[in-house]
N, C-alpha and C positions, 0 to 999 in steps of 0.2 A: 344736543339732547332733545328728543321730542317724544311726548308721552302717548299721543292719541292717534290711531286706535290701539297701538301697542308701543311699548318703549323701544326706542332706537337711539343708540349713541355711536357717533363716528368722530374721529379726531383728524387732525391735519395730516398725519401719516397715512391714514386710510384714504383720504381724498387724493393724496399724491400718488399712491399706488394705483388707484383705479382710474384717475383722470389722465395720468401721463406714464404710468409704469408698465403698461401692457398687461395688467391683471384684469380678468373678467369682472364685470360689475356684480357686486354682492347683492343679496336680497335687501339688506339694510339700506344701501345707498340708492338702489332702484326705488324702493318704497318711499324713502324721503323725497326723492325727485317727483314721484307721483303726487305726494301731498302738496308740494309746491305748485305743480301744474294745476291741480284742482283749485288751489287758492287763486291762481291767476285766472282760471276760468270764471271764478265767482266775481272777480273784479269787473267783468263785462256786463253783469246784470245789476239793475237797481236792487237795493237791499230789501225793498218791500215786495219784490216779485219772486215767489218761491219756485222758479222754473230754471231748469238747465237743459241743454240739448243732449248732454251725455253724462254718464256716471262711470267713473273709472275705479275699478277695484285694485287692491294691492295684490302682491304676488302670492300671499298665503292662501287666497281663495283657491287658485289653481293647484297649489301644493296639496291641499286637503282633498280636492276633487280627484287628482291623479292617484292619490293613495287610497281611494275608495272610502274616505272618511266623510262624515256629515259636516259640511262647513258651518252650518247653523249652530252646531254645538260648540264652536270656537268663539270665545269672547271678542277677540279682535275682529273677526269677520262679522259678527252681529253688529258691532259698532259701526262698520262700514255701510250698514243698511238702515239703521234706526235713526230716529229724529234727533237724538241728542247730538249726533255728529253731522248728519246730513240735513242741512237747513233748507232743503228744497223738496219738492214732491217727486220722489224717485220714480213712482209708477208712470209719471208723465214724461220721463226722459225718452228720447228717441233711441239713443244708443247706450248699450252697456259694453264697456271695454274691459277685457280680461287679459292681463299679461301672464305669460307662462315662462317658466325656466325649467329646462330639462336637458339632460345630456350636454351640459356646458353651454347651452345656447338660450338666448331670449327671443321670444316672439310674442304676438298678441292676437286676440280675436276681437272683432267689433261686431256685436249683435245689433242689427238694425231692426228694432221692434215694430217699425212702421212699414218698411218695405219688405220685411221677412227675408233678409239676407244676413249671412255671417261672412264677414270679410276676414280673410286670412292674411295677416301682416307678418311676413316671415322674411327678414333681411338676409337669411342664409340660403334662401331658395334660389337666388340669382335668376337665371333665365330658364329654369326648369319648366317643362310643360305643365299647364294647369292641371291635367289629369294626374300627373305624378305628385304635385303639391297637394292636391285634394286627397289622394290616397294616403300620403304621409300624415295628414292631419285628421282624417275622418274619425279615428278612434278617440283621439284627445278631445275633439269637438263634442263627441257624444257624451263623454264623461263630464265636460264642462256644462253642457246643456242640462243634463240630469241634475247636476248639483245646483245650477241656477234655479231650476224648476222647484226643487225640494226646498231650497232656502227661502225663496219668495213665498211659497205655500206656507212655510212654518212661521214666517215673520210678518206677513201682511194678510189682512182680512179682505177678501174680495178681489185680490189680484192674483191671477193665474197666468203662467207663461206656457205657451205651446210652441214648439219648434218644428212641428210636423211639416209645415210648408216652406221651411227655410231653405234657401239655395246658397251654396258656397260660392264666394267670389274671391279670386286670388288678386291681391293688391300687388301691382308691379312696382318694384322699388329701384332696382339697378340690374344691369346685365350680369355683373359678377357677384357671387356671394360675398358678404362682408366677412372680415376676420372674426373668428369666434369670440375673441376677447372684446371686440367692439360691438357685438350684437346687442348688448344692453343699451348702449348709447344710440344705436340705429333704431332700436325699438322705441325708446323714449322720444326720439326725434319724430318718428312716424306717428306716435300717439298724439304728440303736441300738434302736428300739422294735418292729421287726418280729417278730411271734410266730407266723407261719404263717397269719395271717388275711388276708382280702382287703380289709380296711379299716384305715386308720391315721388317727386324728383329729389334725388339725394346723391351726393358724392362725398369723397373723403374731405374735400375742402369745406363742405357744408357741415360735416360732423365736427371738424376742428373748431369751426365758428360756434357750433351748437354747444360744445363742451365749455367754451368760454362763457357763453350766455348762461348755461345751466349752473355753473359754479357760482357765478355772481348771484343768480336768483336764489340758490340754496342758502346763501347768507342772509337773504331777506325772508326766510321762512318764518311765518307767524307762530307764536307759542314755542319758539325755540328757547330752551333754558340753558344752552351752552354759551360760552364766551366767544364773541366774534373777533376775528383778526383785527388788530389795531388799524391796519391800512384801510380795511373796509369801513370801519367806524369813522375814520378821518374823511374818507371820500363822501360818506353820507352827510357829515357835518358841513363839509365845504359846499 
């Protein structure tokens, strides 16, 4: 169980279905994973330096954006931008990463606010031509950009986002599209390992290893109010 920025509860049966049962990754497990990745990002920086190179949003931001709703009106989304939860200077982040779930697939956009690029991270695109991928995502990117602009304008004084000069960059992940039920894990892998380049090396063996890594890390989630498996607690104690 994890409360902030919104309450999420998952049990062992849920984990089993989504990690090994061939069931697509739920919003809840995806967002819990994002929370842990953000905690791991924070471990890189000294506690007295309020800087991060990237800010990762949860899936509800894109959900509201695609529904033509104002994300800033949602409590959970406001929590992802304000100082109470974000203990670093968000306007100084170079990247804002926005995961998206639609039509049974996961993908993400990484907005490079310094170089004015939006990276399309879509594991289901395979070896499709850049122009085709660009066309597939243009409408969604526009909605996300409009929502980011309005949210920042509503929540921050003196910080304005402009995407007029942004260029789209397709991130090459693998030759073959990933299986739809694995697109969530592929997207999380890419978010974790994305460094601003247009290539991410990934294969099924890497995803299997990543699932093991992610499952272990989720048990280490800070502010988790659930009961951990005994075997995990024993491992930590040893």
